[in-house]
mmCIF file of the N, C-alpha and C atoms, coordinates in Angstrom:
data_MODEL
# 
_entry.id   MODEL 
# 
loop_
_atom_site.group_PDB 
_atom_site.id 
_atom_site.type_symbol 
_atom_site.label_atom_id 
_atom_site.label_alt_id 
_atom_site.label_comp_id 
_atom_site.label_asym_id 
_atom_site.label_entity_id 
_atom_site.label_seq_id 
_atom_site.pdbx_PDB_ins_code 
_atom_site.Cartn_x 
_atom_site.Cartn_y 
_atom_site.Cartn_z 
_atom_site.occupancy 
_atom_site.B_iso_or_equiv 
_atom_site.pdbx_formal_charge 
_atom_site.auth_seq_id 
_atom_site.auth_comp_id 
_atom_site.auth_asym_id 
_atom_site.auth_atom_id 
_atom_site.pdbx_PDB_model_num 
ATOM 1   N N  . MET A 1 1  ? -8.679 -24.833 -30.720 1.00 0.00 ? 1  MET A N  1 
ATOM 2   C CA . MET A 1 1  ? -7.908 -25.137 -32.017 1.00 0.00 ? 1  MET A CA 1 
ATOM 3   C C  . MET A 1 1  ? -7.108 -24.022 -32.174 1.00 0.00 ? 1  MET A C  1 
ATOM 4   N N  . THR A 1 2  ? -5.719 -24.331 -32.555 1.00 0.00 ? 2  THR A N  1 
ATOM 5   C CA . THR A 1 2  ? -4.678 -23.632 -32.686 1.00 0.00 ? 2  THR A CA 1 
ATOM 6   C C  . THR A 1 2  ? -4.272 -23.750 -34.398 1.00 0.00 ? 2  THR A C  1 
ATOM 7   N N  . VAL A 1 3  ? -4.010 -22.413 -34.870 1.00 0.00 ? 3  VAL A N  1 
ATOM 8   C CA . VAL A 1 3  ? -4.103 -22.118 -36.115 1.00 0.00 ? 3  VAL A CA 1 
ATOM 9   C C  . VAL A 1 3  ? -2.387 -22.106 -36.373 1.00 0.00 ? 3  VAL A C  1 
ATOM 10  N N  . SER A 1 4  ? -1.865 -22.780 -37.208 1.00 0.00 ? 4  SER A N  1 
ATOM 11  C CA . SER A 1 4  ? -0.612 -22.677 -37.440 1.00 0.00 ? 4  SER A CA 1 
ATOM 12  C C  . SER A 1 4  ? -0.009 -21.334 -37.996 1.00 0.00 ? 4  SER A C  1 
ATOM 13  N N  . ALA A 1 5  ? 1.078  -20.716 -37.675 1.00 0.00 ? 5  ALA A N  1 
ATOM 14  C CA . ALA A 1 5  ? 1.515  -19.542 -38.245 1.00 0.00 ? 5  ALA A CA 1 
ATOM 15  C C  . ALA A 1 5  ? 1.766  -19.548 -39.660 1.00 0.00 ? 5  ALA A C  1 
ATOM 16  N N  . ALA A 1 6  ? 2.181  -20.745 -40.348 1.00 0.00 ? 6  ALA A N  1 
ATOM 17  C CA . ALA A 1 6  ? 2.380  -20.988 -41.553 1.00 0.00 ? 6  ALA A CA 1 
ATOM 18  C C  . ALA A 1 6  ? 1.070  -20.498 -42.309 1.00 0.00 ? 6  ALA A C  1 
ATOM 19  N N  . PHE A 1 7  ? -0.140 -20.532 -41.799 1.00 0.00 ? 7  PHE A N  1 
ATOM 20  C CA . PHE A 1 7  ? -1.455 -20.210 -42.432 1.00 0.00 ? 7  PHE A CA 1 
ATOM 21  C C  . PHE A 1 7  ? -2.055 -18.990 -42.099 1.00 0.00 ? 7  PHE A C  1 
ATOM 22  N N  . THR A 1 8  ? -1.292 -18.198 -41.231 1.00 0.00 ? 8  THR A N  1 
ATOM 23  C CA . THR A 1 8  ? -1.800 -16.824 -40.942 1.00 0.00 ? 8  THR A CA 1 
ATOM 24  C C  . THR A 1 8  ? -1.411 -15.839 -42.281 1.00 0.00 ? 8  THR A C  1 
ATOM 25  N N  . THR A 1 9  ? -2.336 -15.173 -42.476 1.00 0.00 ? 9  THR A N  1 
ATOM 26  C CA . THR A 1 9  ? -2.159 -14.216 -43.483 1.00 0.00 ? 9  THR A CA 1 
ATOM 27  C C  . THR A 1 9  ? -1.465 -12.870 -42.931 1.00 0.00 ? 9  THR A C  1 
ATOM 28  N N  . THR A 1 10 ? -0.399 -12.556 -43.658 1.00 0.00 ? 10 THR A N  1 
ATOM 29  C CA . THR A 1 10 ? 0.175  -11.344 -43.300 1.00 0.00 ? 10 THR A CA 1 
ATOM 30  C C  . THR A 1 10 ? 0.106  -10.261 -44.388 1.00 0.00 ? 10 THR A C  1 
ATOM 31  N N  . ASP A 1 11 ? 0.103  -8.983  -44.018 1.00 0.00 ? 11 ASP A N  1 
ATOM 32  C CA . ASP A 1 11 ? -0.139 -7.860  -44.804 1.00 0.00 ? 11 ASP A CA 1 
ATOM 33  C C  . ASP A 1 11 ? 0.721  -7.969  -46.358 1.00 0.00 ? 11 ASP A C  1 
ATOM 34  N N  . TRP A 1 12 ? 1.634  -8.367  -46.304 1.00 0.00 ? 12 TRP A N  1 
ATOM 35  C CA . TRP A 1 12 ? 2.290  -8.636  -47.838 1.00 0.00 ? 12 TRP A CA 1 
ATOM 36  C C  . TRP A 1 12 ? 1.658  -9.485  -48.636 1.00 0.00 ? 12 TRP A C  1 
ATOM 37  N N  . MET A 1 13 ? 0.900  -10.319 -48.046 1.00 0.00 ? 13 MET A N  1 
ATOM 38  C CA . MET A 1 13 ? 0.320  -11.517 -49.011 1.00 0.00 ? 13 MET A CA 1 
ATOM 39  C C  . MET A 1 13 ? -0.761 -10.811 -49.869 1.00 0.00 ? 13 MET A C  1 
ATOM 40  N N  . GLN A 1 14 ? -1.332 -9.624  -49.307 1.00 0.00 ? 14 GLN A N  1 
ATOM 41  C CA . GLN A 1 14 ? -2.507 -8.893  -50.007 1.00 0.00 ? 14 GLN A CA 1 
ATOM 42  C C  . GLN A 1 14 ? -1.999 -8.490  -51.329 1.00 0.00 ? 14 GLN A C  1 
ATOM 43  N N  . ASP A 1 15 ? -0.436 -8.252  -51.560 1.00 0.00 ? 15 ASP A N  1 
ATOM 44  C CA . ASP A 1 15 ? 0.063  -7.599  -52.665 1.00 0.00 ? 15 ASP A CA 1 
ATOM 45  C C  . ASP A 1 15 ? 0.640  -8.803  -53.571 1.00 0.00 ? 15 ASP A C  1 
ATOM 46  N N  . ALA A 1 16 ? 0.513  -9.941  -53.167 1.00 0.00 ? 16 ALA A N  1 
ATOM 47  C CA . ALA A 1 16 ? 1.440  -11.054 -53.971 1.00 0.00 ? 16 ALA A CA 1 
ATOM 48  C C  . ALA A 1 16 ? 0.651  -11.256 -55.184 1.00 0.00 ? 16 ALA A C  1 
ATOM 49  N N  . LEU A 1 17 ? 1.385  -11.217 -56.268 1.00 0.00 ? 17 LEU A N  1 
ATOM 50  C CA . LEU A 1 17 ? 0.833  -11.651 -57.782 1.00 0.00 ? 17 LEU A CA 1 
ATOM 51  C C  . LEU A 1 17 ? 0.066  -13.046 -57.749 1.00 0.00 ? 17 LEU A C  1 
ATOM 52  N N  . CYS A 1 18 ? 0.650  -14.058 -56.760 1.00 0.00 ? 18 CYS A N  1 
ATOM 53  C CA . CYS A 1 18 ? 0.109  -15.340 -56.911 1.00 0.00 ? 18 CYS A CA 1 
ATOM 54  C C  . CYS A 1 18 ? -1.287 -15.360 -56.289 1.00 0.00 ? 18 CYS A C  1 
ATOM 55  N N  . ALA A 1 19 ? -1.457 -14.479 -55.514 1.00 0.00 ? 19 ALA A N  1 
ATOM 56  C CA . ALA A 1 19 ? -3.051 -14.241 -54.912 1.00 0.00 ? 19 ALA A CA 1 
ATOM 57  C C  . ALA A 1 19 ? -4.001 -14.013 -56.039 1.00 0.00 ? 19 ALA A C  1 
ATOM 58  N N  . GLN A 1 20 ? -3.536 -13.390 -57.160 1.00 0.00 ? 20 GLN A N  1 
ATOM 59  C CA . GLN A 1 20 ? -4.267 -13.077 -58.404 1.00 0.00 ? 20 GLN A CA 1 
ATOM 60  C C  . GLN A 1 20 ? -4.471 -14.144 -59.181 1.00 0.00 ? 20 GLN A C  1 
ATOM 61  N N  . VAL A 1 21 ? -3.617 -14.939 -59.133 1.00 0.00 ? 21 VAL A N  1 
ATOM 62  C CA . VAL A 1 21 ? -3.507 -16.075 -60.243 1.00 0.00 ? 21 VAL A CA 1 
ATOM 63  C C  . VAL A 1 21 ? -3.980 -17.373 -59.607 1.00 0.00 ? 21 VAL A C  1 
ATOM 64  N N  . GLY A 1 22 ? -3.621 -17.785 -58.404 1.00 0.00 ? 22 GLY A N  1 
ATOM 65  C CA . GLY A 1 22 ? -4.216 -19.086 -57.832 1.00 0.00 ? 22 GLY A CA 1 
ATOM 66  C C  . GLY A 1 22 ? -3.857 -20.444 -58.713 1.00 0.00 ? 22 GLY A C  1 
ATOM 67  N N  . GLY A 1 23 ? -4.353 -21.214 -58.382 1.00 0.00 ? 23 GLY A N  1 
ATOM 68  C CA . GLY A 1 23 ? -4.422 -22.777 -58.990 1.00 0.00 ? 23 GLY A CA 1 
ATOM 69  C C  . GLY A 1 23 ? -3.199 -23.548 -59.009 1.00 0.00 ? 23 GLY A C  1 
ATOM 70  N N  . ASP A 1 24 ? -3.089 -24.438 -59.645 1.00 0.00 ? 24 ASP A N  1 
ATOM 71  C CA . ASP A 1 24 ? -2.109 -25.485 -59.517 1.00 0.00 ? 24 ASP A CA 1 
ATOM 72  C C  . ASP A 1 24 ? -0.688 -25.105 -60.199 1.00 0.00 ? 24 ASP A C  1 
ATOM 73  N N  . LEU A 1 25 ? -0.810 -23.881 -60.846 1.00 0.00 ? 25 LEU A N  1 
ATOM 74  C CA . LEU A 1 25 ? 0.514  -23.299 -61.442 1.00 0.00 ? 25 LEU A CA 1 
ATOM 75  C C  . LEU A 1 25 ? 1.625  -23.339 -60.160 1.00 0.00 ? 25 LEU A C  1 
ATOM 76  N N  . TRP A 1 26 ? 1.345  -23.140 -59.246 1.00 0.00 ? 26 TRP A N  1 
ATOM 77  C CA . TRP A 1 26 ? 2.549  -23.292 -58.060 1.00 0.00 ? 26 TRP A CA 1 
ATOM 78  C C  . TRP A 1 26 ? 2.763  -24.509 -57.590 1.00 0.00 ? 26 TRP A C  1 
ATOM 79  N N  . PHE A 1 27 ? 2.134  -25.638 -58.089 1.00 0.00 ? 27 PHE A N  1 
ATOM 80  C CA . PHE A 1 27 ? 2.474  -26.913 -57.589 1.00 0.00 ? 27 PHE A CA 1 
ATOM 81  C C  . PHE A 1 27 ? 2.775  -27.790 -58.990 1.00 0.00 ? 27 PHE A C  1 
ATOM 82  N N  . PRO A 1 28 ? 3.995  -27.614 -59.318 1.00 0.00 ? 28 PRO A N  1 
ATOM 83  C CA . PRO A 1 28 ? 4.274  -28.428 -60.740 1.00 0.00 ? 28 PRO A CA 1 
ATOM 84  C C  . PRO A 1 28 ? 4.699  -29.627 -60.277 1.00 0.00 ? 28 PRO A C  1 
ATOM 85  N N  . GLU A 1 29 ? 4.245  -30.564 -60.897 1.00 0.00 ? 29 GLU A N  1 
ATOM 86  C CA . GLU A 1 29 ? 4.572  -32.073 -60.594 1.00 0.00 ? 29 GLU A CA 1 
ATOM 87  C C  . GLU A 1 29 ? 4.351  -32.858 -61.833 1.00 0.00 ? 29 GLU A C  1 
ATOM 88  N N  . GLY A 1 30 ? 4.810  -34.143 -61.788 1.00 0.00 ? 30 GLY A N  1 
ATOM 89  C CA . GLY A 1 30 ? 4.626  -35.019 -63.051 1.00 0.00 ? 30 GLY A CA 1 
ATOM 90  C C  . GLY A 1 30 ? 5.619  -34.851 -63.997 1.00 0.00 ? 30 GLY A C  1 
ATOM 91  N N  . GLN A 1 31 ? 5.654  -35.759 -64.977 1.00 0.00 ? 31 GLN A N  1 
ATOM 92  C CA . GLN A 1 31 ? 6.545  -35.601 -66.018 1.00 0.00 ? 31 GLN A CA 1 
ATOM 93  C C  . GLN A 1 31 ? 6.246  -34.452 -67.026 1.00 0.00 ? 31 GLN A C  1 
ATOM 94  N N  . GLY A 1 32 ? 7.316  -33.893 -67.366 1.00 0.00 ? 32 GLY A N  1 
ATOM 95  C CA . GLY A 1 32 ? 7.047  -32.623 -68.193 1.00 0.00 ? 32 GLY A CA 1 
ATOM 96  C C  . GLY A 1 32 ? 6.426  -31.439 -67.564 1.00 0.00 ? 32 GLY A C  1 
ATOM 97  N N  . ALA A 1 33 ? 6.240  -31.584 -66.340 1.00 0.00 ? 33 ALA A N  1 
ATOM 98  C CA . ALA A 1 33 ? 5.829  -30.288 -65.597 1.00 0.00 ? 33 ALA A CA 1 
ATOM 99  C C  . ALA A 1 33 ? 7.015  -29.187 -65.391 1.00 0.00 ? 33 ALA A C  1 
ATOM 100 N N  . THR A 1 34 ? 6.719  -28.130 -65.449 1.00 0.00 ? 34 THR A N  1 
ATOM 101 C CA . THR A 1 34 ? 7.743  -27.164 -65.283 1.00 0.00 ? 34 THR A CA 1 
ATOM 102 C C  . THR A 1 34 ? 7.148  -25.994 -64.231 1.00 0.00 ? 34 THR A C  1 
ATOM 103 N N  . ALA A 1 35 ? 8.103  -25.293 -63.679 1.00 0.00 ? 35 ALA A N  1 
ATOM 104 C CA . ALA A 1 35 ? 7.976  -24.488 -62.755 1.00 0.00 ? 35 ALA A CA 1 
ATOM 105 C C  . ALA A 1 35 ? 7.889  -22.986 -63.376 1.00 0.00 ? 35 ALA A C  1 
ATOM 106 N N  . ALA A 1 36 ? 8.279  -22.926 -64.645 1.00 0.00 ? 36 ALA A N  1 
ATOM 107 C CA . ALA A 1 36 ? 8.553  -21.521 -65.277 1.00 0.00 ? 36 ALA A CA 1 
ATOM 108 C C  . ALA A 1 36 ? 7.533  -20.660 -65.397 1.00 0.00 ? 36 ALA A C  1 
ATOM 109 N N  . PRO A 1 37 ? 6.250  -21.085 -65.774 1.00 0.00 ? 37 PRO A N  1 
ATOM 110 C CA . PRO A 1 37 ? 5.272  -19.917 -65.731 1.00 0.00 ? 37 PRO A CA 1 
ATOM 111 C C  . PRO A 1 37 ? 5.195  -19.288 -64.137 1.00 0.00 ? 37 PRO A C  1 
ATOM 112 N N  . ALA A 1 38 ? 5.087  -20.173 -63.023 1.00 0.00 ? 38 ALA A N  1 
ATOM 113 C CA . ALA A 1 38 ? 5.061  -19.640 -61.842 1.00 0.00 ? 38 ALA A CA 1 
ATOM 114 C C  . ALA A 1 38 ? 6.144  -18.796 -61.548 1.00 0.00 ? 38 ALA A C  1 
ATOM 115 N N  . LYS A 1 39 ? 7.278  -19.132 -61.853 1.00 0.00 ? 39 LYS A N  1 
ATOM 116 C CA . LYS A 1 39 ? 8.595  -18.450 -61.594 1.00 0.00 ? 39 LYS A CA 1 
ATOM 117 C C  . LYS A 1 39 ? 8.621  -17.060 -62.175 1.00 0.00 ? 39 LYS A C  1 
ATOM 118 N N  . ASN A 1 40 ? 8.122  -17.057 -63.656 1.00 0.00 ? 40 ASN A N  1 
ATOM 119 C CA . ASN A 1 40 ? 8.027  -15.864 -64.335 1.00 0.00 ? 40 ASN A CA 1 
ATOM 120 C C  . ASN A 1 40 ? 7.126  -15.002 -63.606 1.00 0.00 ? 40 ASN A C  1 
ATOM 121 N N  . ILE A 1 41 ? 6.004  -15.318 -62.976 1.00 0.00 ? 41 ILE A N  1 
ATOM 122 C CA . ILE A 1 41 ? 5.020  -14.262 -62.057 1.00 0.00 ? 41 ILE A CA 1 
ATOM 123 C C  . ILE A 1 41 ? 5.930  -13.908 -61.006 1.00 0.00 ? 41 ILE A C  1 
ATOM 124 N N  . CYS A 1 42 ? 6.461  -14.822 -60.366 1.00 0.00 ? 42 CYS A N  1 
ATOM 125 C CA . CYS A 1 42 ? 7.250  -14.350 -58.994 1.00 0.00 ? 42 CYS A CA 1 
ATOM 126 C C  . CYS A 1 42 ? 8.516  -13.463 -59.291 1.00 0.00 ? 42 CYS A C  1 
ATOM 127 N N  . ALA A 1 43 ? 9.112  -13.558 -60.629 1.00 0.00 ? 43 ALA A N  1 
ATOM 128 C CA . ALA A 1 43 ? 10.001 -12.362 -60.947 1.00 0.00 ? 43 ALA A CA 1 
ATOM 129 C C  . ALA A 1 43 ? 9.447  -10.908 -61.115 1.00 0.00 ? 43 ALA A C  1 
ATOM 130 N N  . ARG A 1 44 ? 8.147  -10.891 -61.286 1.00 0.00 ? 44 ARG A N  1 
ATOM 131 C CA . ARG A 1 44 ? 7.310  -9.646  -61.474 1.00 0.00 ? 44 ARG A CA 1 
ATOM 132 C C  . ARG A 1 44 ? 6.796  -9.132  -60.089 1.00 0.00 ? 44 ARG A C  1 
ATOM 133 N N  . CYS A 1 45 ? 6.887  -10.092 -59.176 1.00 0.00 ? 45 CYS A N  1 
ATOM 134 C CA . CYS A 1 45 ? 5.883  -9.943  -57.919 1.00 0.00 ? 45 CYS A CA 1 
ATOM 135 C C  . CYS A 1 45 ? 6.817  -8.937  -56.864 1.00 0.00 ? 45 CYS A C  1 
ATOM 136 N N  . PRO A 1 46 ? 6.107  -7.857  -56.528 1.00 0.00 ? 46 PRO A N  1 
ATOM 137 C CA . PRO A 1 46 ? 6.614  -6.767  -55.540 1.00 0.00 ? 46 PRO A CA 1 
ATOM 138 C C  . PRO A 1 46 ? 6.804  -7.424  -54.235 1.00 0.00 ? 46 PRO A C  1 
ATOM 139 N N  . VAL A 1 47 ? 6.449  -8.667  -53.847 1.00 0.00 ? 47 VAL A N  1 
ATOM 140 C CA . VAL A 1 47 ? 6.583  -8.902  -52.607 1.00 0.00 ? 47 VAL A CA 1 
ATOM 141 C C  . VAL A 1 47 ? 7.417  -10.313 -52.663 1.00 0.00 ? 47 VAL A C  1 
ATOM 142 N N  . ALA A 1 48 ? 8.312  -10.430 -53.361 1.00 0.00 ? 48 ALA A N  1 
ATOM 143 C CA . ALA A 1 48 ? 9.050  -11.677 -53.507 1.00 0.00 ? 48 ALA A CA 1 
ATOM 144 C C  . ALA A 1 48 ? 9.934  -11.990 -52.260 1.00 0.00 ? 48 ALA A C  1 
ATOM 145 N N  . SER A 1 49 ? 10.405 -10.969 -51.825 1.00 0.00 ? 49 SER A N  1 
ATOM 146 C CA . SER A 1 49 ? 11.385 -10.862 -50.945 1.00 0.00 ? 49 SER A CA 1 
ATOM 147 C C  . SER A 1 49 ? 10.889 -11.525 -49.497 1.00 0.00 ? 49 SER A C  1 
ATOM 148 N N  . PRO A 1 50 ? 9.712  -10.785 -49.109 1.00 0.00 ? 50 PRO A N  1 
ATOM 149 C CA . PRO A 1 50 ? 9.113  -11.469 -47.767 1.00 0.00 ? 50 PRO A CA 1 
ATOM 150 C C  . PRO A 1 50 ? 8.380  -12.753 -47.961 1.00 0.00 ? 50 PRO A C  1 
ATOM 151 N N  . CYS A 1 51 ? 7.974  -13.098 -49.259 1.00 0.00 ? 51 CYS A N  1 
ATOM 152 C CA . CYS A 1 51 ? 7.662  -14.422 -49.670 1.00 0.00 ? 51 CYS A CA 1 
ATOM 153 C C  . CYS A 1 51 ? 8.832  -15.439 -49.487 1.00 0.00 ? 51 CYS A C  1 
ATOM 154 N N  . LEU A 1 52 ? 9.769  -15.060 -49.967 1.00 0.00 ? 52 LEU A N  1 
ATOM 155 C CA . LEU A 1 52 ? 10.857 -16.117 -49.740 1.00 0.00 ? 52 LEU A CA 1 
ATOM 156 C C  . LEU A 1 52 ? 11.331 -16.127 -48.126 1.00 0.00 ? 52 LEU A C  1 
ATOM 157 N N  . GLN A 1 53 ? 11.468 -15.128 -47.533 1.00 0.00 ? 53 GLN A N  1 
ATOM 158 C CA . GLN A 1 53 ? 11.420 -15.259 -46.124 1.00 0.00 ? 53 GLN A CA 1 
ATOM 159 C C  . GLN A 1 53 ? 10.448 -16.162 -45.453 1.00 0.00 ? 53 GLN A C  1 
ATOM 160 N N  . TYR A 1 54 ? 9.350  -15.878 -45.817 1.00 0.00 ? 54 TYR A N  1 
ATOM 161 C CA . TYR A 1 54 ? 8.204  -16.656 -45.406 1.00 0.00 ? 54 TYR A CA 1 
ATOM 162 C C  . TYR A 1 54 ? 8.412  -18.218 -45.394 1.00 0.00 ? 54 TYR A C  1 
ATOM 163 N N  . ALA A 1 55 ? 8.587  -18.543 -46.645 1.00 0.00 ? 55 ALA A N  1 
ATOM 164 C CA . ALA A 1 55 ? 9.050  -19.870 -47.027 1.00 0.00 ? 55 ALA A CA 1 
ATOM 165 C C  . ALA A 1 55 ? 10.000 -20.487 -46.367 1.00 0.00 ? 55 ALA A C  1 
ATOM 166 N N  . LEU A 1 56 ? 11.078 -19.769 -46.188 1.00 0.00 ? 56 LEU A N  1 
ATOM 167 C CA . LEU A 1 56 ? 12.222 -20.512 -45.479 1.00 0.00 ? 56 LEU A CA 1 
ATOM 168 C C  . LEU A 1 56 ? 11.965 -20.623 -43.926 1.00 0.00 ? 56 LEU A C  1 
ATOM 169 N N  . ASP A 1 57 ? 11.261 -19.422 -43.357 1.00 0.00 ? 57 ASP A N  1 
ATOM 170 C CA . ASP A 1 57 ? 10.950 -19.473 -41.889 1.00 0.00 ? 57 ASP A CA 1 
ATOM 171 C C  . ASP A 1 57 ? 10.015 -20.622 -41.673 1.00 0.00 ? 57 ASP A C  1 
ATOM 172 N N  . ASN A 1 58 ? 9.344  -21.068 -42.521 1.00 0.00 ? 58 ASN A N  1 
ATOM 173 C CA . ASN A 1 58 ? 8.214  -22.200 -42.311 1.00 0.00 ? 58 ASN A CA 1 
ATOM 174 C C  . ASN A 1 58 ? 8.464  -23.369 -42.894 1.00 0.00 ? 58 ASN A C  1 
ATOM 175 N N  . ASN A 1 59 ? 9.653  -23.697 -43.588 1.00 0.00 ? 59 ASN A N  1 
ATOM 176 C CA . ASN A 1 59 ? 10.057 -24.880 -44.049 1.00 0.00 ? 59 ASN A CA 1 
ATOM 177 C C  . ASN A 1 59 ? 9.174  -25.316 -44.818 1.00 0.00 ? 59 ASN A C  1 
ATOM 178 N N  . PHE A 1 60 ? 8.635  -24.763 -45.785 1.00 0.00 ? 60 PHE A N  1 
ATOM 179 C CA . PHE A 1 60 ? 7.763  -25.101 -47.086 1.00 0.00 ? 60 PHE A CA 1 
ATOM 180 C C  . PHE A 1 60 ? 8.489  -26.036 -47.785 1.00 0.00 ? 60 PHE A C  1 
ATOM 181 N N  . GLY A 1 61 ? 8.055  -27.144 -47.857 1.00 0.00 ? 61 GLY A N  1 
ATOM 182 C CA . GLY A 1 61 ? 8.806  -28.189 -48.540 1.00 0.00 ? 61 GLY A CA 1 
ATOM 183 C C  . GLY A 1 61 ? 8.303  -28.260 -50.223 1.00 0.00 ? 61 GLY A C  1 
ATOM 184 N N  . TYR A 1 62 ? 7.466  -27.578 -50.496 1.00 0.00 ? 62 TYR A N  1 
ATOM 185 C CA . TYR A 1 62 ? 6.606  -27.926 -51.708 1.00 0.00 ? 62 TYR A CA 1 
ATOM 186 C C  . TYR A 1 62 ? 6.099  -26.705 -52.098 1.00 0.00 ? 62 TYR A C  1 
ATOM 187 N N  . SER A 1 63 ? 6.073  -26.609 -53.535 1.00 0.00 ? 63 SER A N  1 
ATOM 188 C CA . SER A 1 63 ? 5.475  -25.461 -53.985 1.00 0.00 ? 63 SER A CA 1 
ATOM 189 C C  . SER A 1 63 ? 6.378  -24.434 -54.612 1.00 0.00 ? 63 SER A C  1 
ATOM 190 N N  . ILE A 1 64 ? 6.103  -23.410 -55.368 1.00 0.00 ? 64 ILE A N  1 
ATOM 191 C CA . ILE A 1 64 ? 7.193  -22.429 -55.479 1.00 0.00 ? 64 ILE A CA 1 
ATOM 192 C C  . ILE A 1 64 ? 6.702  -21.196 -54.696 1.00 0.00 ? 64 ILE A C  1 
ATOM 193 N N  . TYR A 1 65 ? 7.771  -20.549 -54.152 1.00 0.00 ? 65 TYR A N  1 
ATOM 194 C CA . TYR A 1 65 ? 7.637  -19.378 -53.365 1.00 0.00 ? 65 TYR A CA 1 
ATOM 195 C C  . TYR A 1 65 ? 8.784  -18.424 -53.946 1.00 0.00 ? 65 TYR A C  1 
ATOM 196 N N  . ALA A 1 66 ? 8.445  -17.343 -54.200 1.00 0.00 ? 66 ALA A N  1 
ATOM 197 C CA . ALA A 1 66 ? 9.180  -16.286 -54.569 1.00 0.00 ? 66 ALA A CA 1 
ATOM 198 C C  . ALA A 1 66 ? 10.326 -16.775 -55.601 1.00 0.00 ? 66 ALA A C  1 
ATOM 199 N N  . GLY A 1 67 ? 9.621  -17.569 -56.629 1.00 0.00 ? 67 GLY A N  1 
ATOM 200 C CA . GLY A 1 67 ? 10.596 -18.057 -57.693 1.00 0.00 ? 67 GLY A CA 1 
ATOM 201 C C  . GLY A 1 67 ? 11.295 -19.190 -57.428 1.00 0.00 ? 67 GLY A C  1 
ATOM 202 N N  . THR A 1 68 ? 11.255 -19.916 -56.136 1.00 0.00 ? 68 THR A N  1 
ATOM 203 C CA . THR A 1 68 ? 12.393 -20.865 -55.686 1.00 0.00 ? 68 THR A CA 1 
ATOM 204 C C  . THR A 1 68 ? 11.430 -21.968 -55.484 1.00 0.00 ? 68 THR A C  1 
ATOM 205 N N  . ASN A 1 69 ? 12.091 -23.411 -55.873 1.00 0.00 ? 69 ASN A N  1 
ATOM 206 C CA . ASN A 1 69 ? 11.349 -24.594 -55.447 1.00 0.00 ? 69 ASN A CA 1 
ATOM 207 C C  . ASN A 1 69 ? 12.068 -24.926 -54.003 1.00 0.00 ? 69 ASN A C  1 
ATOM 208 N N  . ILE A 1 70 ? 11.862 -26.059 -53.504 1.00 0.00 ? 70 ILE A N  1 
ATOM 209 C CA . ILE A 1 70 ? 12.369 -26.790 -52.317 1.00 0.00 ? 70 ILE A CA 1 
ATOM 210 C C  . ILE A 1 70 ? 13.969 -27.068 -52.361 1.00 0.00 ? 70 ILE A C  1 
ATOM 211 N N  . HIS A 1 71 ? 14.561 -27.382 -53.631 1.00 0.00 ? 71 HIS A N  1 
ATOM 212 C CA . HIS A 1 71 ? 15.928 -27.372 -53.752 1.00 0.00 ? 71 HIS A CA 1 
ATOM 213 C C  . HIS A 1 71 ? 16.732 -26.206 -53.727 1.00 0.00 ? 71 HIS A C  1 
ATOM 214 N N  . GLN A 1 72 ? 15.983 -25.264 -54.259 1.00 0.00 ? 72 GLN A N  1 
ATOM 215 C CA . GLN A 1 72 ? 16.743 -23.955 -53.988 1.00 0.00 ? 72 GLN A CA 1 
ATOM 216 C C  . GLN A 1 72 ? 16.592 -23.267 -52.885 1.00 0.00 ? 72 GLN A C  1 
ATOM 217 N N  . ARG A 1 73 ? 15.332 -23.540 -52.155 1.00 0.00 ? 73 ARG A N  1 
ATOM 218 C CA . ARG A 1 73 ? 15.551 -22.915 -50.844 1.00 0.00 ? 73 ARG A CA 1 
ATOM 219 C C  . ARG A 1 73 ? 16.311 -23.888 -49.861 1.00 0.00 ? 73 ARG A C  1 
ATOM 220 N N  . ASN A 1 74 ? 16.546 -24.810 -49.989 1.00 0.00 ? 74 ASN A N  1 
ATOM 221 C CA . ASN A 1 74 ? 17.385 -25.640 -49.113 1.00 0.00 ? 74 ASN A CA 1 
ATOM 222 C C  . ASN A 1 74 ? 18.772 -25.329 -49.525 1.00 0.00 ? 74 ASN A C  1 
ATOM 223 N N  . GLN A 1 75 ? 19.364 -24.865 -50.746 1.00 0.00 ? 75 GLN A N  1 
ATOM 224 C CA . GLN A 1 75 ? 20.525 -24.261 -50.870 1.00 0.00 ? 75 GLN A CA 1 
ATOM 225 C C  . GLN A 1 75 ? 20.692 -22.859 -50.325 1.00 0.00 ? 75 GLN A C  1 
ATOM 226 N N  . ILE A 1 76 ? 19.711 -22.174 -50.458 1.00 0.00 ? 76 ILE A N  1 
ATOM 227 C CA . ILE A 1 76 ? 19.823 -20.834 -49.639 1.00 0.00 ? 76 ILE A CA 1 
ATOM 228 C C  . ILE A 1 76 ? 19.992 -21.197 -48.023 1.00 0.00 ? 76 ILE A C  1 
ATOM 229 N N  . LYS A 1 77 ? 19.291 -21.756 -47.384 1.00 0.00 ? 77 LYS A N  1 
ATOM 230 C CA . LYS A 1 77 ? 19.598 -22.105 -46.027 1.00 0.00 ? 77 LYS A CA 1 
ATOM 231 C C  . LYS A 1 77 ? 20.784 -22.775 -45.914 1.00 0.00 ? 77 LYS A C  1 
ATOM 232 N N  . LYS A 1 78 ? 21.438 -23.614 -46.653 1.00 0.00 ? 78 LYS A N  1 
ATOM 233 C CA . LYS A 1 78 ? 22.521 -24.181 -46.363 1.00 0.00 ? 78 LYS A CA 1 
ATOM 234 C C  . LYS A 1 78 ? 23.751 -23.140 -46.474 1.00 0.00 ? 78 LYS A C  1 
ATOM 235 N N  . ASP A 1 79 ? 23.643 -22.140 -47.518 1.00 0.00 ? 79 ASP A N  1 
ATOM 236 C CA . ASP A 1 79 ? 24.487 -20.875 -48.069 1.00 0.00 ? 79 ASP A CA 1 
ATOM 237 C C  . ASP A 1 79 ? 24.440 -19.728 -46.823 1.00 0.00 ? 79 ASP A C  1 
ATOM 238 N N  . THR A 1 80 ? 23.360 -19.726 -46.014 1.00 0.00 ? 80 THR A N  1 
ATOM 239 C CA . THR A 1 80 ? 23.108 -18.618 -45.144 1.00 0.00 ? 80 THR A CA 1 
ATOM 240 C C  . THR A 1 80 ? 23.680 -19.001 -43.621 1.00 0.00 ? 80 THR A C  1 
ATOM 241 N N  . PRO A 1 81 ? 24.592 -18.172 -43.320 1.00 0.00 ? 81 PRO A N  1 
ATOM 242 C CA . PRO A 1 81 ? 25.362 -18.425 -42.145 1.00 0.00 ? 81 PRO A CA 1 
ATOM 243 C C  . PRO A 1 81 ? 24.261 -18.143 -40.938 1.00 0.00 ? 81 PRO A C  1 
# 
């Protein structure tokens, strides 16, 4: 069985604040759901930069990564030459 690179733990993940919080916070959905709590944690995270790159490299379409949602990550890809 081959394990996807998207699910391989990298060193920076050990320092991610989201690893300390966990839960549904990273998957806001439904009416009235907000990503603000997750984004606030990401704003303080020491590994937000590699996290964002990881999400961009792996085309994660759902969840909050480095304080961004799928629409924001798609815009970053579009704006990056």
